[in-house]
KOLDO-512360 format. One record per residue (C-alpha): residue number from 1; x negated, y, z negated. Coordinates in Angstrom, 2 decimals. Layout:
BEGIN
R  resi       c1       c2       c3
R   NUM        X        Y        Z
...
//
This chain:
BEGIN
R  resi       c1       c2       c3
R     1  -109.47   111.41   -77.13
R     2  -110.41   109.40   -80.79
R     3  -107.96   106.26   -79.89
R     4  -109.89   106.06   -76.26
R     5  -112.76   106.07   -78.11
R     6  -111.67   102.96   -80.29
R     7  -110.31   101.50   -77.26
R     8  -113.84   101.43   -75.35
R     9  -115.59   100.14   -78.67
R    10  -113.37    97.35   -78.96
R    11  -113.26    96.26   -75.30
R    12  -117.34    96.78   -74.76
R    13  -118.39    94.96   -77.92
R    14  -115.80    93.19   -79.44
R    15  -115.20    91.21   -75.80
R    16  -118.81    90.23   -76.09
R    17  -119.16    89.55   -79.81
R    18  -121.64    92.11   -80.18
R    19  -121.53    96.01   -81.48
R    20  -125.16    96.61   -79.69
R    21  -122.96    96.17   -76.35
R    22  -121.59    99.86   -76.85
R    23  -123.96   102.69   -77.01
R    24  -121.41   105.13   -78.10
R    25  -120.17   102.65   -81.31
R    26  -123.79   102.32   -82.22
R    27  -124.50   106.16   -82.31
R    28  -121.18   107.01   -84.21
R    29  -122.25   104.40   -86.75
R    30  -125.96   105.88   -87.36
R    31  -124.12   109.63   -87.42
R    32  -121.38   107.93   -90.39
R    33  -124.97   106.43   -91.99
R    34  -126.31   110.10   -91.71
R    35  -122.87   111.16   -93.55
R    36  -122.91   108.69   -96.16
R    37  -126.44   109.06   -97.22
R    38  -125.77   112.79   -97.51
R    39  -123.25   112.21  -100.15
R    40  -125.22   109.44  -101.78
R    41  -128.53   111.58  -102.32
R    42  -126.01   114.50  -104.02
R    43  -124.84   112.16  -106.49
R    44  -128.78   110.48  -106.84
R    45  -130.45   113.95  -106.68
R    46  -132.97   112.13  -104.30
R    47  -134.74   115.04  -102.58
R    48  -137.21   112.76  -100.57
R    49  -134.25   110.99   -98.85
R    50  -132.35   114.36   -98.75
R    51  -135.13   115.97   -96.97
R    52  -135.16   113.33   -94.50
R    53  -132.28   113.90   -92.88
R    54  -132.82   116.90   -91.65
R    55  -134.67   118.16   -88.42
R    56  -138.68   119.04   -89.40
R    57  -138.24   122.42   -87.77
R    58  -135.84   125.37   -88.14
R    59  -132.38   124.88   -89.54
R    60  -129.58   126.71   -89.71
R    61  -127.72   126.98   -93.02
R    62  -124.58   129.15   -93.31
R    63  -121.85   129.63   -95.55
R    64  -118.74   131.71   -94.98
R    65  -116.32   132.77   -98.09
R    66  -112.85   131.90   -96.87
R    67  -110.10   135.14   -97.00
R    68  -108.65   134.44  -100.28
R    69  -111.72   134.00  -102.09
R    70  -113.62   136.67  -100.24
R    71  -110.60   138.97  -101.28
R    72  -111.42   138.21  -104.81
R    73  -115.07   138.69  -104.60
R    74  -114.49   142.44  -102.89
R    75  -112.47   142.81  -106.24
R    76  -115.26   142.80  -107.91
R    77  -117.99   144.10  -105.34
R    78  -116.59   146.08  -102.34
R    79  -119.51   145.61  -100.76
R    80  -119.83   142.11  -100.61
R    81  -120.31   140.24   -97.43
R    82  -118.44   137.68   -96.53
R    83  -121.04   134.87   -95.46
R    84  -124.47   134.38   -97.19
R    85  -127.55   132.47   -95.39
R    86  -129.59   129.99   -97.19
R    87  -131.27   126.82   -96.56
R    88  -130.95   123.47   -97.49
R    89  -133.91   122.88   -99.57
R    90  -132.84   125.96  -101.76
R    91  -129.39   124.73  -102.11
R    92  -130.23   120.91  -103.37
R    93  -133.36   122.33  -105.34
R    94  -130.00   124.13  -107.11
R    95  -128.29   120.56  -107.18
R    96  -131.21   119.12  -108.72
R    97  -132.00   121.71  -111.45
R    98  -128.29   120.98  -112.74
R    99  -127.49   118.23  -115.45
R   100  -123.98   118.04  -114.55
R   101  -122.97   115.73  -112.34
R   102  -122.41   116.33  -108.60
R   103  -120.59   114.87  -105.19
R   104  -119.37   116.11  -102.15
R   105  -116.51   114.17  -100.59
R   106  -116.00   114.39   -96.61
R   107  -112.98   113.62   -94.99
R   108  -111.54   113.37   -91.00
R   109  -114.75   113.29   -89.62
R   110  -114.79   113.74   -85.71
R   111  -118.01   112.92   -83.95
R   112  -118.92   114.16   -80.45
R   113  -122.31   112.75   -79.34
R   114  -123.84   112.05   -75.67
R   115  -127.36   110.32   -77.07
R   116  -129.11   113.17   -77.71
R   117  -126.93   115.58   -79.30
R   118  -124.05   115.56   -81.64
R   119  -121.47   117.64   -83.34
R   120  -119.49   116.83   -86.52
R   121  -116.85   118.12   -87.85
R   122  -115.06   117.46   -91.18
R   123  -113.12   118.72   -94.20
R   124  -115.04   118.60   -97.35
R   125  -114.14   119.44  -101.08
R   126  -117.71   119.52  -103.34
R   127  -116.89   118.42  -107.04
R   128  -119.32   119.35  -110.41
R   129  -118.22   117.31  -113.35
R   130  -115.32   115.98  -112.01
R   131  -113.51   119.35  -111.05
R   132  -113.91   120.44  -107.89
R   133  -115.64   123.56  -107.34
R   134  -114.90   124.72  -103.62
R   135  -113.53   123.00  -100.06
R   136  -113.26   123.67   -96.67
R   137  -114.41   122.76   -93.11
R   138  -117.89   121.92   -92.20
R   139  -119.44   121.92   -89.02
R   140  -123.00   119.78   -88.32
R   141  -125.14   119.91   -85.41
R   142  -127.68   117.12   -85.17
R   143  -130.44   116.31   -82.37
R   144  -132.22   112.85   -81.72
R   145  -135.42   112.92   -83.26
R   146  -138.17   109.91   -82.51
R   147  -134.78   107.56   -82.46
R   148  -133.35   109.05   -85.70
R   149  -130.29   111.66   -85.62
R   150  -131.32   114.32   -87.67
R   151  -129.53   117.61   -89.10
R   152  -130.11   120.70   -87.10
R   153  -127.51   123.07   -88.39
R   154  -125.11   123.16   -91.09
R   155  -121.95   125.89   -91.21
R   156  -119.31   125.49   -93.40
R   157  -116.30   127.76   -94.97
R   158  -115.77   127.84   -98.76
R   159  -112.59   128.59  -100.53
R   160  -113.20   128.41  -104.31
R   161  -110.83   126.15  -106.28
R   162  -110.07   128.89  -109.06
R   163  -108.80   131.11  -106.62
R   164  -106.83   128.99  -104.38
R   165  -106.93   125.36  -104.91
R   166  -106.63   122.94  -101.96
R   167  -103.20   121.69  -103.15
R   168  -101.17   124.06  -104.70
R   169   -98.27   123.57  -107.28
R   170   -95.71   125.91  -106.41
R   171   -94.04   126.57  -109.67
R   172   -93.61   126.14  -113.62
R   173   -91.19   122.93  -112.77
R   174   -93.90   121.41  -110.40
R   175   -96.20   121.91  -112.73
R   176   -94.40   120.36  -115.51
R   177   -93.56   117.32  -113.39
R   178   -97.23   116.80  -112.20
R   179   -98.59   116.42  -115.56
R   180   -95.70   113.63  -116.57
R   181   -97.02   112.18  -113.06
R   182  -100.70   112.00  -113.69
R   183   -99.35   111.10  -117.52
R   184   -97.78   108.09  -116.06
R   185  -100.51   107.16  -113.53
R   186  -103.46   107.19  -116.04
R   187  -101.35   105.17  -118.44
R   188  -100.49   102.89  -115.49
R   189  -104.49   102.50  -114.62
R   190  -105.21   101.59  -118.04
R   191  -102.74    99.10  -118.89
R   192  -102.56    97.35  -115.30
R   193  -106.44    98.09  -115.62
R   194  -106.54    98.59  -112.02
R   195  -109.52   100.24  -110.15
R   196  -107.72   102.97  -108.36
R   197  -104.76   104.25  -106.95
R   198  -103.61   107.14  -105.36
R   199  -100.31   109.09  -105.23
R   200   -98.76   111.48  -102.77
R   201   -96.00   113.29  -102.56
R   202   -93.87   115.52   -99.99
R   203   -90.53   117.91  -100.92
R   204   -89.49   119.37   -97.87
R   205   -92.50   120.77   -96.09
R   206   -94.83   120.76   -98.77
R   207   -97.85   118.25  -100.34
R   208   -96.69   119.14  -103.71
R   209   -98.76   116.32  -105.33
R   210  -101.60   114.55  -103.65
R   211  -104.36   113.14  -106.31
R   212  -106.62   109.83  -106.85
R   213  -107.27   107.96  -109.96
R   214  -110.16   105.66  -111.07
R   215  -112.45   104.61  -108.83
R   216  -113.13   104.04  -104.97
R   217  -116.46   102.21  -105.57
R   218  -116.54   101.03  -110.00
R   219  -119.99   100.12  -109.68
R   220  -121.32   103.60  -108.64
R   221  -118.51   105.45  -110.28
R   222  -117.01   107.21  -106.92
R   223  -113.85   108.36  -108.07
R   224  -110.97   108.19  -105.66
R   225  -109.73   111.64  -104.42
R   226  -106.24   112.55  -102.14
R   227  -108.53   111.81   -98.99
R   228  -109.84   108.47   -99.87
R   229  -108.57   105.97   -97.11
R   230  -106.85   102.21   -98.28
R   231  -105.48    99.44   -96.50
R   232  -102.38   100.03   -95.25
R   233  -101.03    96.57   -95.59
R   234   -97.31    96.28   -94.37
R   235   -96.71   100.01   -94.52
R   236   -98.46    99.36   -91.31
R   237   -94.69    98.37   -90.09
R   238   -93.24   101.53   -91.02
R   239   -95.83   103.30   -89.11
R   240   -95.29   100.91   -86.26
R   241   -91.48   101.37   -86.12
R   242   -91.70   105.46   -86.40
R   243   -93.87   105.33   -83.00
R   244   -90.60   102.73   -82.00
R   245   -88.09   105.16   -82.88
R   246   -89.93   107.73   -80.59
R   247   -89.82   105.31   -77.58
R   248   -85.84   104.80   -78.64
R   249   -85.23   108.76   -78.45
R   250   -87.13   109.18   -75.32
R   251   -85.18   106.29   -73.47
R   252   -88.81   104.21   -72.97
R   253   -87.62   100.91   -74.98
R   254   -84.15    99.27   -75.57
R   255   -84.16    97.65   -78.47
R   256   -81.32    95.04   -77.72
R   257   -83.35    93.77   -74.58
R   258   -84.98    90.69   -74.73
R   259   -88.52    90.19   -75.48
R   260   -89.70    88.54   -72.21
R   261   -88.22    92.03   -70.37
R   262   -91.08    93.62   -71.87
R   263   -93.82    90.89   -72.48
R   264   -92.77    88.51   -69.74
R   265   -95.63    86.10   -70.38
R   266   -94.49    85.25   -74.04
R   267   -93.28    81.88   -74.28
R   268   -89.08    81.04   -74.20
R   269   -88.00    79.78   -77.42
R   270   -84.63    78.01   -78.61
R   271   -82.63    81.15   -78.05
R   272   -83.15    84.31   -76.84
R   273   -85.10    86.80   -79.04
R   274   -84.49    91.11   -79.18
R   275   -86.25    93.39   -80.25
R   276   -83.96    95.21   -82.69
R   277   -83.87    91.38   -84.34
R   278   -87.53    91.31   -84.69
R   279   -87.97    94.65   -85.99
R   280   -85.02    93.50   -89.11
R   281   -86.82    90.18   -89.92
R   282   -83.83    88.16   -88.76
R   283   -85.10    86.83   -85.65
R   284   -86.25    83.75   -87.00
R   285   -89.86    84.01   -86.50
R   286   -92.18    82.37   -88.92
R   287   -94.34    84.63   -91.16
R   288   -97.70    83.46   -91.77
R   289   -98.31    79.21   -91.64
R   290  -101.11    76.72   -91.96
R   291  -100.60    76.15   -88.13
R   292  -101.12    79.25   -86.93
R   293  -104.00    79.20   -84.22
R   294  -106.11    81.99   -86.23
R   295  -109.99    82.54   -85.17
R   296  -112.17    84.22   -87.16
R   297  -113.44    86.80   -84.43
R   298  -111.87    90.32   -83.23
R   299  -108.67    90.48   -80.96
R   300  -109.32    92.64   -78.42
R   301  -105.29    93.68   -77.33
R   302  -102.19    92.87   -78.73
R   303  -101.56    90.20   -76.08
R   304  -104.80    88.38   -77.30
R   305  -103.25    88.90   -80.80
R   306   -99.92    86.68   -79.54
R   307  -101.96    83.14   -79.07
R   308  -102.16    83.03   -83.21
R   309   -98.83    82.06   -83.15
R   310   -97.13    81.66   -79.90
R   311   -96.80    77.91   -79.84
R   312   -94.34    78.30   -82.82
R   313   -90.92    77.15   -82.93
R   314   -88.12    79.92   -84.38
R   315   -87.59    79.16   -88.19
R   316   -83.44    79.51   -87.21
R   317   -81.12    80.63   -84.70
R   318   -81.45    84.63   -84.61
R   319   -79.69    86.57   -86.58
R   320   -78.15    84.38   -88.98
R   321   -80.93    84.71   -91.76
R   322   -83.10    87.34   -93.01
R   323   -86.93    86.17   -93.06
R   324   -89.54    88.49   -93.55
R   325   -91.94    87.99   -90.28
R   326   -95.67    89.87   -89.88
R   327   -95.74    88.14   -86.46
R   328   -92.58    89.58   -85.39
R   329   -93.93    92.92   -85.78
R   330   -96.96    91.75   -83.67
R   331   -94.89    90.39   -81.18
R   332   -92.81    93.79   -81.34
R   333   -96.30    95.89   -80.82
R   334   -96.83    93.66   -77.45
R   335   -93.19    94.81   -76.08
R   336   -93.66    98.45   -77.15
R   337   -97.12    97.97   -75.12
R   338   -95.19    96.68   -72.31
R   339   -92.62    99.09   -72.19
R   340   -94.63   102.29   -72.31
R   341   -97.40   101.20   -70.06
R   342   -99.86   102.62   -72.85
R   343  -101.60   100.98   -75.62
R   344  -100.13   100.35   -78.71
R   345  -102.62   102.43   -80.63
R   346  -103.42   104.88   -78.18
R   347   -99.36   105.38   -78.35
R   348   -99.30   105.74   -82.20
R   349  -102.34   108.51   -82.06
R   350  -100.40   110.77   -79.99
R   351   -96.88   110.06   -80.25
R   352   -97.19   109.67   -84.70
R   353  -100.26   110.53   -85.83
R   354  -101.32   113.57   -84.08
R   355   -97.40   115.18   -84.54
R   356   -97.48   114.53   -88.21
R   357  -101.24   115.48   -88.85
R   358  -102.05   111.80   -90.01
R   359  -105.79   112.35   -89.90
R   360  -106.98   109.66   -91.83
R   361  -104.82   106.79   -90.52
R   362  -106.31   104.39   -87.97
R   363  -106.71   100.90   -87.51
R   364  -109.08    99.06   -90.05
R   365  -112.33    98.60   -88.69
R   366  -114.42    98.80   -91.79
R   367  -115.56    95.07   -91.48
R   368  -117.66    96.58   -88.48
R   369  -118.33   100.16   -89.03
R   370  -119.59   102.38   -91.51
R   371  -115.95   104.52   -92.75
R   372  -117.13   107.15   -94.78
R   373  -113.74   107.60   -96.78
R   374  -112.75   104.04   -97.29
R   375  -112.41   102.62  -100.52
R   376  -114.02    98.96  -101.49
R   377  -111.51    96.20  -101.86
R   378  -111.59    94.21  -104.66
R   379  -109.66    91.03  -106.11
R   380  -109.13    90.17  -109.99
R   381  -111.60    87.15  -111.07
R   382  -111.04    86.01  -114.75
R   383  -110.68    89.37  -116.53
R   384  -112.85    91.77  -113.98
R   385  -112.47    93.14  -110.70
R   386  -114.81    92.32  -107.64
R   387  -115.51    93.93  -104.64
R   388  -114.36    92.15  -101.65
R   389  -117.73    91.52   -99.45
R   390  -116.02    90.01   -96.58
R   391  -112.62    91.39   -96.10
R   392  -109.98    89.83   -93.47
R   393  -110.13    90.91   -89.75
R   394  -106.77    92.77   -89.38
R   395  -107.33    93.12   -85.46
R   396  -104.54    90.46   -84.90
R   397  -102.26    92.07   -86.86
R   398  -102.28    95.86   -86.42
R   399   -98.58    96.39   -86.11
R   400   -98.00    94.36   -89.40
R   401  -100.82    95.35   -91.46
R   402  -103.82    96.37   -89.67
R   403  -104.22   100.22   -90.64
R   404  -105.68   102.03   -93.14
R   405  -104.14   105.47   -93.97
R   406  -104.07   107.69   -97.65
R   407  -100.94   108.36   -99.22
R   408  -100.76   112.05   -98.03
R   409  -100.39   110.66   -94.48
R   410   -97.85   108.17   -95.32
R   411   -95.41   111.09   -96.82
R   412   -96.36   113.29   -93.97
R   413   -95.37   110.74   -91.52
R   414   -91.57   110.78   -93.30
R   415   -91.56   114.45   -91.95
R   416   -89.97   112.94   -88.80
R   417   -87.28   111.73   -90.27
R   418   -86.28   115.05   -91.64
R   419   -87.87   117.98   -89.47
R   420   -86.10   117.27   -86.06
R   421   -89.12   115.30   -84.67
R   422   -86.80   112.87   -84.45
R   423   -82.82   113.20   -83.51
R   424   -80.22   112.74   -86.24
R   425   -78.62   109.94   -84.24
R   426   -82.29   108.30   -83.92
R   427   -82.76   108.59   -87.68
R   428   -79.15   107.23   -88.27
R   429   -79.76   104.47   -85.81
R   430   -83.29   103.42   -87.98
R   431   -81.44   103.76   -91.13
R   432   -78.67   101.82   -90.69
R   433   -78.43    98.00   -91.75
R   434   -78.74    95.48   -89.63
R   435   -76.07    92.51   -89.99
R   436   -75.86    88.90   -89.65
R   437   -73.86    86.96   -87.60
R   438   -71.70    86.23   -90.38
R   439   -71.13    89.57   -91.26
R   440   -73.47    90.17   -94.48
R   441   -75.54    93.41   -94.28
R   442   -79.16    92.65   -94.44
R   443   -80.02    96.55   -95.73
R   444   -82.94    96.59   -93.69
R   445   -82.53    98.91   -90.79
R   446   -85.15    99.21   -87.57
R   447   -88.13    98.39   -90.04
R   448   -87.28   100.31   -93.09
R   449   -85.29    98.71   -96.05
R   450   -82.58   100.56   -97.72
R   451   -82.23   101.02  -100.98
R   452   -81.30   103.01  -104.29
R   453   -83.16   103.95  -107.24
R   454   -81.95   103.54  -111.04
R   455   -80.13   107.09  -110.64
R   456   -78.43   105.69  -107.49
R   457   -80.18   107.81  -105.11
R   458   -80.76   106.30  -101.40
R   459   -83.81   105.13  -100.51
R   460   -85.38   104.22   -97.31
R   461   -88.59   102.28   -97.78
R   462   -91.45    99.59   -97.47
R   463   -93.96    98.10   -99.23
R   464   -97.13    95.97   -98.86
R   465   -99.91    93.32  -100.11
R   466  -102.98    92.29   -98.70
R   467  -106.29    91.67   -99.92
R   468  -107.55    94.72  -101.33
R   469  -104.47    96.86  -101.73
R   470  -100.79    97.33  -102.84
R   471   -99.04    99.82  -100.84
R   472   -95.43   101.77  -100.57
R   473   -93.79   104.46   -98.91
R   474   -90.36   105.44  -100.42
R   475   -88.67   107.76   -98.91
R   476   -85.61   109.72  -100.73
R   477   -83.57   111.64   -97.19
R   478   -80.90   113.46   -99.32
R   479   -83.58   115.54  -101.35
R   480   -86.21   114.92   -98.58
R   481   -88.79   114.03  -101.18
R   482   -91.35   111.38  -100.15
R   483   -93.88   109.19  -102.18
R   484   -96.76   106.98  -101.55
R   485   -98.48   104.93  -103.93
R   486  -101.87   102.58  -102.73
R   487  -104.20   100.67  -105.17
R   488  -107.25    99.04  -103.52
R   489  -106.68    95.35  -105.19
R   490  -104.03    93.38  -104.34
R   491  -101.96    94.05  -107.59
R   492   -99.19    91.68  -108.44
R   493   -96.46    94.58  -108.96
R   494   -93.18    96.38  -109.01
R   495   -94.13    98.62  -106.56
R   496   -90.83    99.65  -105.95
R   497   -89.81   100.80  -109.15
R   498   -93.24   102.28  -109.89
R   499   -92.66   104.80  -107.07
R   500   -89.44   105.60  -107.83
R   501   -90.51   106.28  -111.72
R   502   -93.49   108.94  -110.17
R   503   -91.09   110.43  -108.21
R   504   -88.37   111.01  -110.76
R   505   -90.13   114.26  -112.49
R   506   -89.69   115.46  -109.11
R   507   -86.06   114.54  -108.75
R   508   -84.62   115.77  -111.43
R   509   -84.51   118.54  -113.98
R   510   -86.88   117.73  -116.55
R   511   -85.52   118.30  -120.25
R   512   -87.80   117.77  -122.71
R   513   -85.43   116.61  -125.71
R   514   -86.30   113.39  -126.99
R   515   -84.42   111.88  -129.63
R   516   -87.21   108.95  -129.99
R   517   -89.32   109.90  -132.80
R   518   -91.45   107.70  -135.43
R   519   -91.56   104.18  -136.19
R   520   -88.55   101.34  -135.33
R   521   -88.67    97.26  -136.44
R   522   -86.73    96.06  -132.80
R   523   -85.31    92.81  -131.62
R   524   -85.40    92.32  -128.03
R   525   -84.66    90.10  -125.28
R   526   -86.88    89.65  -122.54
R   527   -86.54    87.78  -119.16
R   528   -89.58    85.35  -118.44
R   529   -89.78    82.99  -115.84
R   530   -86.16    82.98  -115.29
R   531   -85.30    82.49  -118.91
R   532   -83.90    84.97  -121.42
R   533   -86.14    85.06  -125.10
R   534   -85.40    86.75  -128.18
R   535   -88.87    88.23  -129.61
R   536   -89.21    90.68  -132.17
R   537   -91.49    93.81  -132.59
R   538   -92.19    97.51  -133.08
R   539   -91.57   100.78  -131.44
R   540   -93.83   103.86  -132.21
R   541   -93.21   107.09  -130.71
R   542   -94.36   110.39  -131.57
R   543   -94.89   113.71  -129.45
R   544   -93.79   112.28  -125.95
R   545   -95.62   108.84  -125.90
R   546   -95.92   105.87  -127.78
R   547   -95.54   102.07  -127.24
R   548   -93.81    98.81  -127.98
R   549   -95.61    95.93  -129.26
R   550   -93.95    92.52  -129.43
R   551   -95.15    89.21  -130.41
R   552   -97.29    86.96  -127.98
R   553   -99.57    89.82  -127.32
R   554   -97.02    91.81  -124.99
R   555   -97.43    95.77  -125.32
R   556   -95.63    98.27  -123.37
R   557   -96.59   101.50  -123.00
R   558   -93.94   104.69  -123.11
R   559   -93.84   108.07  -121.91
R   560   -90.76   110.61  -122.19
R   561   -89.85   111.56  -118.54
R   562   -86.16   113.32  -119.69
R   563   -83.26   113.29  -122.50
R   564   -82.80   109.21  -123.13
R   565   -84.96   108.63  -119.84
R   566   -88.73   106.85  -120.74
R   567   -91.20   105.10  -118.44
R   568   -92.24   101.75  -119.53
R   569   -95.32   100.79  -118.64
R   570   -96.80    97.43  -118.33
R   571   -99.28    95.50  -116.42
R   572   -97.04    94.85  -113.38
R   573   -95.68    98.24  -112.86
R   574   -93.69   101.55  -114.19
R   575   -90.02   100.77  -114.94
R   576   -86.68   102.81  -115.88
R   577   -86.22   102.69  -119.48
R   578   -82.85   103.81  -121.10
R   579   -82.64   104.50  -125.05
R   580   -79.69   105.28  -126.35
R   581   -79.98   107.29  -130.22
R   582   -77.53   107.25  -132.73
R   583   -79.28   108.83  -135.97
R   584   -81.99   107.26  -137.21
R   585   -81.41   104.08  -134.85
R   586   -81.87   102.95  -131.48
R   587   -78.40   101.12  -130.69
R   588   -79.83   100.07  -127.18
R   589   -82.96    99.94  -124.95
R   590   -82.95    98.77  -121.67
R   591   -85.57    98.31  -118.43
R   592   -84.43    96.90  -115.12
R   593   -86.49    94.90  -112.31
R   594   -85.85    95.07  -108.69
R   595   -87.02    94.83  -105.26
R   596   -86.28    95.96  -102.21
R   597   -84.63    94.79   -99.83
R   598   -81.55    95.12  -102.30
R   599   -78.46    93.34  -101.84
R   600   -76.77    95.03  -104.67
R   601   -77.47    98.53  -106.43
R   602   -80.29    98.54  -109.10
R   603   -77.72   100.05  -111.50
R   604   -75.67    96.76  -111.62
R   605   -78.55    94.47  -111.76
R   606   -79.13    92.58  -115.25
R   607   -82.05    94.35  -117.51
R   608   -85.19    92.21  -117.73
R   609   -85.86    93.47  -121.03
R   610   -83.62    95.23  -123.72
R   611   -83.64    95.90  -127.37
R   612   -82.37    97.68  -130.77
R   613   -83.52    98.98  -133.69
R   614   -83.06    95.83  -136.64
//
């Protein structure tokens, strides 16, 4: 139902270039504004503005203690009721009387309205002094009063974080691994000076780590949480091909067919193009070109979006080269639409988002309507990050880079490749490298890039970058572990290496036996702009953390991971650093940089940074 509503919005007012053409959109935007102002009032403690959000008559205010919390309450008082009745003024006076900063985060918001009455449901978490106090589900009823939406009832469940954490860590090994991930993430945030980032890690059917770092709004100091939405950028391609996998499995689409079978209106090119070639970036389709016919407007359909690039010639004969192409994925989405007879966005909602529990993934409409959970987008100017006030419209590239999402949603999506939703045969097709006519493998399957980490684990992944974001989803199929990392700026970075290092504490048994301790004079070799430079410096390390300081103001942070493995943290990411110690001397340190798609394993790539003690 959610996607149908979005389509109604798209076709009713964007076709006419005005939101006022859609009553439904306008009313939902107004209700979203009420939600946003409610959250803001808690932070600013503005009672006048808060009270103005409520209906003038009686307002229902009931909180229900959830199961685990109620059991703990009854241990102290067996007669304790599982609910409490209050009113919004009493509740808010309690907030304004306290010195500690408070905030409430709303996620997974769903609105139903008829222009007169409305029902709103969402997940919430309430924070005091940056610590989560309680969380649960909340239901509001609103009425239209003198043309404005007013809250008429609030009913919510409460689970106290101290009794039942929203994201439970299930064993001591996970506690240790989580602490290590936090150390690396916080150090990365500090060294790279990022506005914010979010990380989620899934193992089997559990989310074992999901946390935000830094701010979604640096000016107002609104922290990033696990529910903050980010631009997905090109990880949207992984989302799109997951929908394609379902179509393949259900016999809806033939990926070896030519494009015109499903998009007959698309102009024929010098050579025929298949859907499989589009999904593997070997079709000869161009990426973004200066000669694109991109207009400053909303594109109302996938066919409308084809007009941006349909006039271009192929860059080469299909299947003779690998060349990344977002245009190819837009064309692929049009073919998916033609094959299924269902709108591309609707299909993903029904076949991917709903089954995989991806409640925070949707088209990026932040340019046009209020999206309460969406982070600000930042760009770097000089040494400062500033908000992008007029972000690019991405309606022409939904499948290539047009979604917003959370790391939790992306790792949940990878469950489809392990839990039987996609058959083993389908998964094998998706993760099998495509081959050029020359016989050379590209190490790109159906959309997914095929690689490995520094310890030679198989990794299936896709990364992305666009204004206001850097993103990745990495899946370790042999361990059934997935990690996603997303930032709210287009950070020039080694995102693959960073994701692999952040996942490492959950991929191996942590051994805290570091032989490195003290201060060392080192001589190093570092690759800079394709040239190897010899340089001297020092390494200081104590109690699991340290830093390397080199000439030319080069500084790396160090964190011990396990045995002789350390994370080397720079402004471009986190790298796998192996340090060998003999006695009191460092006989070898090496860190490697790599990206996907990989033509060789990272372990065989020449390190970009090596050093020994003097």
